[in-house]
N, C-alpha and C positions, 0 to 999 in steps of 0.2 A: 504494499500499500504506500502510496506517496502522498505527502501533505506538504503544503507550502505554509511558512510561517511569515506573516507580513507584520511590521511594525503596527501598533495600535492605531496610529494616525491613518494608516493606509486602509484600514478596514472601519474606521469610525463612520465614514459616510454611508456604509451598508446597515449600520445599526442606529436606532433611535437613542440619542443621548437625552436622558430625562432630567438630570440635575447638574448642578455646577461641580459636583464632586466626580463626576464620570470622568473617564479617561480622555482628554482632549489634546495632549501633548505627544510627541513621538517618543515611543518606548516599546517595550516587549512586554506584552500582557501574559502573565502566568496565571493559569487556573489552579486553585488549591481546593481539594475535595476531601471530604470525611472530617470536617471540623467539628468540635464540640458545640452544643448549643450556647455555652456560657463564653465562647472565645470572644476577645476583644481586638480591635485593629492594632493596638500597640504591641500585641504578642506577635502578630505576623510582622511589624516592623522590625522587632528584635530578632525573629527568626531569619528574615531575609537580608537584613542589614549588614551582616559580616561578609556577604558575597559581593556587595557593590552598592551602587547608588539606587535606592529605592525612590520612585517618583510618587507613587500613589498606593494606598491599600484601601480595598472596599470589601467589606463583608456583607453578604447578602442576608437580611434579617427578615423574619415574619413580620408583617405590618402590625399585627395585634399585640403579639408577645414581646416583640423587639429581640428574640433569641434568634442566633445564627441558624440558618436553614441548612447548614452543612457544608457550604461552600463559600468561596470568596476569590478575589483576584488581587494580584500584586503586580505593579507594572515597575519594571527596572530600565534604566537608561541604556545599558550596554548589553549587546547580544550574548558576548562570551560569559559575562557575570551571571545574566539570566540563565543561561545554559548550564552553568556550574551550580547555581541555586537548585535547578530542577534535578540534575543529577545527584545532588547531595541530599536534597530533602524528600525526593519520591521514596516512599517506604519508611520515611522518618516517623517515629512513634511520638506524638505529642499528647500528653496525658495517657488516656488509654486507648487512642485511636491512631491507626496507621494512615498517615496522609497519602494522598495521590497527587502528584504535582507535575504539571505539563504546561506546554505552551497553549494558550487559549486558541481554539479554532472556531471558526463561524460555521455553524451547523447549516447545511443546505435547507432551504424552505421546502416543505412538503408540497407536491404537486397535487392540486385538487381537480377531480374530474367533475365536469359540468354537464 
């Protein structure tokens, strides 16, 4: 399987940005899955920071409970640093959960039959 990884700014036009905290600058967006409900943004800053410059951290939260839905995104400036973070943190145990860390990819839109 082949996959192409584009900087967040290159793919931003394909997605709807809903708030000012969404990724709007050039960088490499990393998808972090299997986060605990009580995770906070500062924990991801601390986890990814040693690998290089972190531009943005966004935890996806349940609207009503404000608890993490289990995933989030980290944007890093440099591709090599982002790759090193992914290779080092994929499979990392945070609390009692094993993280899945990869470059964010755009899922294809489903084709609807009319």
